[in-house]
C-alpha positions as a Markdown table, in Angstrom:
| # | Residue | x | y | z |
|---|---|---|---|---|
| 1 | Unk | 16.3 | 15.5 | -1.1 |
| 2 | Unk | 15.7 | 18.8 | 0.2 |
| 3 | Unk | 13.7 | 19.9 | 2.9 |
| 4 | Unk | 9.8 | 18.7 | 2.7 |
| 5 | Unk | 7.5 | 22.0 | 4.0 |
| 6 | Unk | 3.7 | 21.1 | 4.9 |
| 7 | Unk | 1.7 | 23.3 | 1.8 |
| 8 | Unk | 0.2 | 21.6 | -1.3 |
| 9 | Unk | -3.3 | 21.8 | -2.8 |
| 10 | Unk | -4.1 | 17.9 | -1.9 |
| 11 | Unk | -6.4 | 16.7 | 1.4 |
| 12 | Unk | -5.5 | 17.0 | 5.1 |
| 13 | Unk | -3.4 | 14.8 | 6.7 |
| 14 | Unk | -4.6 | 11.7 | 8.1 |
| 15 | Unk | -5.4 | 12.0 | 12.3 |
| 16 | Unk | -3.8 | 9.5 | 14.5 |
| 17 | Unk | -0.2 | 9.3 | 12.3 |
| 18 | Unk | 3.3 | 9.2 | 13.7 |
| 19 | Unk | 5.4 | 11.6 | 11.7 |
| 20 | Unk | 8.9 | 10.2 | 10.0 |
| 21 | Unk | 11.8 | 11.5 | 9.8 |
| 22 | Unk | 11.5 | 13.9 | 7.4 |
| 23 | Unk | 8.3 | 16.4 | 8.1 |
| 24 | Unk | 6.3 | 16.3 | 4.9 |
| 25 | Unk | 4.8 | 12.3 | 5.1 |
| 26 | Unk | 3.4 | 10.5 | 8.2 |
| 27 | Unk | 2.9 | 7.0 | 8.7 |
| 28 | Unk | -0.1 | 5.9 | 11.1 |
| 29 | Unk | 0.6 | 4.1 | 14.1 |
| 30 | Unk | -1.6 | 1.3 | 13.8 |
| 31 | Unk | -1.2 | -2.2 | 11.5 |
| 32 | Unk | -1.5 | -1.0 | 7.9 |
| 33 | Unk | -0.1 | 2.2 | 5.5 |
| 34 | Unk | -1.2 | 5.2 | 5.8 |
| 35 | Unk | 0.8 | 7.4 | 3.9 |
| 36 | Unk | 0.2 | 11.4 | 2.8 |
| 37 | Unk | -3.0 | 12.6 | 1.1 |
| 38 | Unk | -1.3 | 16.0 | 1.0 |
| 39 | Unk | 0.3 | 17.2 | -2.5 |
| 40 | Unk | 4.2 | 17.9 | -1.0 |
| 41 | Unk | 6.3 | 19.9 | -2.2 |
| 42 | Unk | 10.2 | 19.2 | -3.2 |
| 43 | Unk | 11.7 | 22.7 | -2.4 |
| 44 | Unk | 15.3 | 22.3 | -4.5 |
| 45 | Unk | 13.7 | 22.5 | -7.8 |
| 46 | Unk | 10.3 | 24.0 | -6.5 |
| 47 | Unk | 8.5 | 20.5 | -8.3 |
| 48 | Unk | 5.3 | 19.4 | -6.7 |
| 49 | Unk | 4.0 | 15.6 | -5.8 |
| 50 | Unk | 0.7 | 14.5 | -5.9 |
| 51 | Unk | 0.1 | 11.8 | -3.2 |
| 52 | Unk | -1.6 | 9.1 | -5.7 |
| 53 | Unk | -1.0 | 8.9 | -9.7 |
| 54 | Unk | -3.6 | 7.3 | -12.2 |
| 55 | Unk | -1.9 | 4.8 | -13.9 |
| 56 | Unk | -4.4 | 3.6 | -16.5 |
| 57 | Unk | -7.0 | 7.3 | -17.1 |
| 58 | Unk | -9.9 | 4.1 | -18.1 |
| 59 | Unk | -9.0 | 2.9 | -14.3 |
| 60 | Unk | -9.6 | 5.0 | -11.2 |
| 61 | Unk | -8.4 | 1.7 | -9.1 |
| 62 | Unk | -5.4 | 1.6 | -11.2 |
| 63 | Unk | -3.0 | 4.1 | -9.0 |
| 64 | Unk | 0.3 | 4.3 | -6.9 |
| 65 | Unk | 1.2 | 6.1 | -4.2 |
| 66 | Unk | 4.1 | 8.7 | -3.4 |
| 67 | Unk | 6.6 | 7.5 | -0.9 |
| 68 | Unk | 9.6 | 10.2 | -1.6 |
| 69 | Unk | 10.9 | 12.3 | -4.0 |
| 70 | Unk | 14.8 | 14.4 | -3.7 |
| 71 | Unk | 16.4 | 16.5 | -6.8 |
| 72 | Unk | 19.3 | 15.3 | -9.5 |
| 73 | Unk | 21.6 | 18.1 | -9.7 |
| 74 | Unk | 24.7 | 17.9 | -12.3 |
| 75 | Unk | 27.6 | 20.9 | -12.8 |
| 76 | Unk | 27.6 | 23.1 | -15.5 |
| 77 | Unk | 30.8 | 24.4 | -17.5 |
| 78 | Unk | 31.5 | 26.8 | -15.1 |
| 79 | Unk | 31.9 | 23.8 | -11.9 |
| 80 | Unk | 28.4 | 25.6 | -10.7 |
| 81 | Unk | 25.6 | 23.3 | -9.2 |
| 82 | Unk | 22.9 | 23.0 | -11.1 |
| 83 | Unk | 19.5 | 21.3 | -10.3 |
| 84 | Unk | 18.7 | 19.3 | -13.3 |
| 85 | Unk | 15.1 | 18.0 | -12.2 |
| 86 | Unk | 13.3 | 16.6 | -9.2 |
| 87 | Unk | 12.1 | 12.6 | -8.9 |
| 88 | Unk | 9.9 | 10.9 | -7.0 |
| 89 | Unk | 8.7 | 6.8 | -6.4 |
| 90 | Unk | 5.4 | 6.1 | -6.2 |
| 91 | Unk | 4.3 | 2.6 | -5.6 |
| 92 | Unk | 1.7 | -0.2 | -4.7 |
| 93 | Unk | 1.6 | 0.9 | -1.2 |
| 94 | Unk | -0.6 | -2.1 | 0.3 |
| 95 | Unk | 0.9 | -4.4 | -1.4 |
| 96 | Unk | 4.7 | -3.1 | -0.7 |
| 97 | Unk | 3.4 | -3.2 | 3.0 |
| 98 | Unk | 2.4 | -6.9 | 3.1 |
| 99 | Unk | 5.2 | -8.0 | 1.0 |
| 100 | Unk | 7.9 | -6.0 | 3.2 |
| 101 | Unk | 6.6 | -6.1 | 6.2 |
| 102 | Unk | 9.5 | -5.8 | 8.9 |
| 103 | Unk | 11.7 | -6.9 | 6.1 |
| 104 | Unk | 13.3 | -3.5 | 5.4 |
| 105 | Unk | 15.1 | -2.9 | 8.9 |
| 106 | Unk | 18.0 | -0.9 | 7.1 |
| 107 | Unk | 18.1 | 1.3 | 4.0 |
| 108 | Unk | 20.5 | -0.8 | 1.9 |
| 109 | Unk | 17.2 | -3.4 | 2.6 |
| 110 | Unk | 14.5 | -1.0 | 1.7 |
| 111 | Unk | 16.6 | 0.1 | -1.8 |
| 112 | Unk | 17.2 | -3.9 | -2.5 |
| 113 | Unk | 13.2 | -3.9 | -1.8 |
| 114 | Unk | 13.1 | -1.4 | -4.2 |
| 115 | Unk | 14.7 | -2.3 | -7.2 |
| 116 | Unk | 12.7 | -6.0 | -7.0 |
| 117 | Unk | 10.4 | -7.1 | -9.6 |
| 118 | Unk | 7.2 | -8.2 | -8.6 |
| 119 | Unk | 6.0 | -4.5 | -6.8 |
| 120 | Unk | 3.8 | -2.4 | -9.3 |
| 121 | Unk | 6.0 | 1.2 | -9.0 |
| 122 | Unk | 6.6 | 4.6 | -11.2 |
| 123 | Unk | 9.5 | 6.8 | -10.6 |
| 124 | Unk | 7.6 | 10.5 | -12.1 |
| 125 | Unk | 10.3 | 13.1 | -12.9 |
| 126 | Unk | 9.8 | 16.5 | -13.6 |
| 127 | Unk | 12.3 | 18.6 | -15.4 |
| 128 | Unk | 13.4 | 21.5 | -13.6 |
| 129 | Unk | 15.6 | 23.4 | -16.4 |
| 130 | Unk | 15.4 | 23.0 | -20.2 |
| 131 | Unk | 16.6 | 19.5 | -20.4 |
| 132 | Unk | 18.5 | 17.8 | -23.8 |
| 133 | Unk | 17.1 | 14.4 | -23.9 |
| 134 | Unk | 20.7 | 12.8 | -25.3 |
| 135 | Unk | 22.6 | 13.7 | -22.3 |
| 136 | Unk | 19.4 | 12.8 | -20.3 |
| 137 | Unk | 19.4 | 9.4 | -21.5 |
| 138 | Unk | 23.3 | 9.1 | -21.5 |
| 139 | Unk | 23.3 | 10.2 | -17.6 |
| 140 | Unk | 21.0 | 7.2 | -16.5 |
| 141 | Unk | 22.5 | 4.8 | -19.4 |
| 142 | Unk | 25.9 | 5.2 | -17.8 |
| 143 | Unk | 24.6 | 4.3 | -14.5 |
| 144 | Unk | 23.0 | 1.1 | -15.9 |
| 145 | Unk | 25.4 | -0.3 | -19.3 |
| 146 | Unk | 27.9 | -2.3 | -17.2 |
| 147 | Unk | 25.4 | -3.4 | -14.7 |
| 148 | Unk | 23.2 | -5.2 | -18.1 |
| 149 | Unk | 26.1 | -6.1 | -19.6 |
| 150 | Unk | 27.5 | -8.2 | -17.1 |
| 151 | Unk | 24.0 | -9.8 | -15.9 |
| 152 | Unk | 22.1 | -9.9 | -19.4 |
| 153 | Unk | 24.1 | -9.1 | -22.1 |
| 154 | Unk | 21.7 | -9.6 | -25.1 |
| 155 | Unk | 19.0 | -7.2 | -22.8 |
| 156 | Unk | 21.4 | -4.0 | -23.9 |
| 157 | Unk | 19.5 | -4.5 | -27.3 |
| 158 | Unk | 16.3 | -3.0 | -24.9 |
| 159 | Unk | 18.6 | 0.2 | -23.2 |
| 160 | Unk | 19.8 | 0.9 | -26.7 |
| 161 | Unk | 15.8 | 1.1 | -28.3 |
| 162 | Unk | 14.6 | 3.2 | -25.0 |
| 163 | Unk | 18.0 | 5.2 | -24.9 |
| 164 | Unk | 16.4 | 5.9 | -28.4 |
| 165 | Unk | 13.7 | 7.0 | -28.3 |
| 166 | Unk | 13.9 | 8.8 | -25.2 |
| 167 | Unk | 16.8 | 10.8 | -27.9 |
| 168 | Unk | 14.0 | 11.2 | -30.1 |
| 169 | Unk | 11.4 | 12.7 | -27.6 |
| 170 | Unk | 13.4 | 16.5 | -28.0 |
| 171 | Unk | 12.8 | 16.9 | -31.6 |
| 172 | Unk | 15.1 | 18.1 | -33.6 |
| 173 | Unk | 16.9 | 20.1 | -31.0 |
| 174 | Unk | 16.9 | 17.5 | -28.7 |
| 175 | Unk | 15.5 | 19.6 | -26.5 |
| 176 | Unk | 12.6 | 19.2 | -23.8 |
| 177 | Unk | 11.0 | 22.3 | -21.7 |
| 178 | Unk | 11.2 | 22.8 | -18.1 |
| 179 | Unk | 8.2 | 21.1 | -16.4 |
| 180 | Unk | 7.5 | 18.0 | -18.7 |
| 181 | Unk | 6.9 | 15.3 | -17.0 |
| 182 | Unk | 8.6 | 12.1 | -17.6 |
| 183 | Unk | 7.1 | 8.8 | -15.7 |
| 184 | Unk | 9.1 | 5.4 | -15.7 |
| 185 | Unk | 6.3 | 2.6 | -14.4 |
| 186 | Unk | 7.5 | -0.9 | -13.8 |
| 187 | Unk | 4.3 | -3.1 | -13.8 |
| 188 | Unk | 3.3 | -6.5 | -15.2 |
| 189 | Unk | 1.3 | -6.8 | -18.6 |
| 190 | Unk | -1.8 | -8.2 | -18.0 |
| 191 | Unk | -2.4 | -9.6 | -21.3 |
| 192 | Unk | 0.6 | -11.3 | -20.8 |
| 193 | Unk | 2.0 | -11.6 | -17.5 |
| 194 | Unk | 5.4 | -9.7 | -18.9 |
| 195 | Unk | 7.1 | -7.2 | -16.6 |
| 196 | Unk | 7.1 | -4.1 | -18.9 |
| 197 | Unk | 8.7 | -0.6 | -18.5 |
| 198 | Unk | 6.0 | 2.1 | -19.5 |
| 199 | Unk | 8.1 | 5.8 | -19.9 |
| 200 | Unk | 5.8 | 8.5 | -20.9 |
| 201 | Unk | 6.5 | 11.8 | -21.8 |
| 202 | Unk | 3.5 | 14.5 | -19.9 |
| 203 | Unk | 2.2 | 18.3 | -19.6 |
| 204 | Unk | 0.3 | 18.3 | -16.6 |
| 205 | Unk | -2.2 | 15.8 | -17.5 |
| 206 | Unk | -1.9 | 14.9 | -21.1 |
| 207 | Unk | 0.3 | 12.7 | -22.5 |
| 208 | Unk | 3.0 | 13.5 | -24.9 |
| 209 | Unk | 4.5 | 10.2 | -26.1 |
| 210 | Unk | 4.4 | 6.6 | -24.4 |
| 211 | Unk | 6.3 | 3.5 | -25.4 |
| 212 | Unk | 5.9 | 0.7 | -23.5 |
| 213 | Unk | 9.1 | -2.1 | -23.8 |
| 214 | Unk | 8.6 | -5.6 | -22.1 |
| 215 | Unk | 11.9 | -6.2 | -20.4 |
| 216 | Unk | 12.8 | -7.3 | -16.6 |
| 217 | Unk | 16.1 | -6.0 | -17.3 |
| 218 | Unk | 15.7 | -2.4 | -18.6 |
| 219 | Unk | 12.9 | -2.2 | -15.7 |
| 220 | Unk | 15.7 | -3.2 | -13.0 |
| 221 | Unk | 18.2 | -1.1 | -14.5 |
| 222 | Unk | 17.1 | 2.4 | -15.4 |
| 223 | Unk | 15.4 | 1.5 | -10.9 |
| 224 | Unk | 18.8 | 0.7 | -10.4 |
| 225 | Unk | 20.5 | 3.6 | -11.9 |
| 226 | Unk | 18.2 | 5.7 | -9.3 |
| 227 | Unk | 17.6 | 3.4 | -6.3 |
| 228 | Unk | 20.8 | 1.3 | -6.6 |
| 229 | Unk | 24.8 | 0.8 | -5.5 |
| 230 | Unk | 25.6 | 4.4 | -6.8 |
| 231 | Unk | 22.1 | 6.5 | -7.3 |
| 232 | Unk | 21.8 | 9.2 | -9.4 |
| 233 | Unk | 21.1 | 11.5 | -6.1 |
| 234 | Unk | 22.3 | 10.1 | -3.0 |
| 235 | Unk | 19.9 | 12.5 | -1.0 |
| 236 | Unk | 16.6 | 11.5 | -3.3 |
| 237 | Unk | 17.3 | 7.9 | -3.1 |
| 238 | Unk | 18.1 | 8.2 | 1.5 |
| 239 | Unk | 15.0 | 9.9 | 1.7 |
| 240 | Unk | 13.2 | 7.5 | -0.5 |
| 241 | Unk | 14.8 | 4.3 | 1.2 |
| 242 | Unk | 13.7 | 5.8 | 5.1 |
| 243 | Unk | 10.2 | 6.4 | 4.0 |
| 244 | Unk | 10.1 | 2.9 | 3.1 |
| 245 | Unk | 11.3 | 1.2 | 5.9 |
| 246 | Unk | 8.7 | 3.6 | 8.0 |
| 247 | Unk | 6.3 | 2.0 | 5.6 |
| 248 | Unk | 7.0 | -1.1 | 6.4 |
| 249 | Unk | 7.8 | -1.3 | 9.7 |
C-alpha cells in the first residue's frame, strides 16, 4: 500500500498520541478513538486522503474518518506492473470503536468486522490513470459474483444493475480520466431503515453522477472484494486491517 509520509494540507497532529505500525497515523493512548487530523499521501499513486469526508453536504455531522489505504495494481500487456488506483477506507470511528473495542485482536478479525453490516463506511477510490469503466467494474465483479451467487442468488440482479451503471459512467468511450474519485458508501437509508450502497463519481468537490441501490448483499460483496479473503490489493487490505486493530485495541 505504499509508505505514509507526514506531508499534507490538513491540520496538525493531535498530541499525546501513540504511533501505529505505519507512520501516517497516530492513535491516542487514552480510552476512545483518535485518528489522524492530517491529509495522508498514498505514495504509490500520489493520491491524497483527507482525514474526514462529509457524506451529506446538507448535514455537516454526517461524516466518516480516514482509517487506511493502499494501491490497486495490475499487469499490462507487456506484463509490466501498473498502478490503477488508490483505495482508502473511511468509517464512523466512534461507533466502530464502541462496537469492536477489544474484539479485533487479529487482522482477519478486523477484516471480518469491516465487511459486517451496521457500520457506516465509505471506500474512496482515486484513479491513478485513465480507466476503462467496463474493465474496472468487471474486475470488482470477478471478486464477488460467485460469492453472491452462492449466498443470495436472487441478488445477482443488483450486481448486474451496479455493474451496468458503473460501466455507463465512462460515456461513449467507456473511459474515466485520471484523478476521478469514486465513492462507495455502505449505510442505512434513514427513510426506510434499509441498507444501501451509494456510488458517487466525483471530480474534486462536485458529484458528477450518483446511484443508490438498496441491497445489503451488493454492499457486502463490494466491500468483501476489497477486504475479504482474496482482496483486490493485499497491501491495502492489510494496512486497513492493522489500523482497525489499533483503533479498537
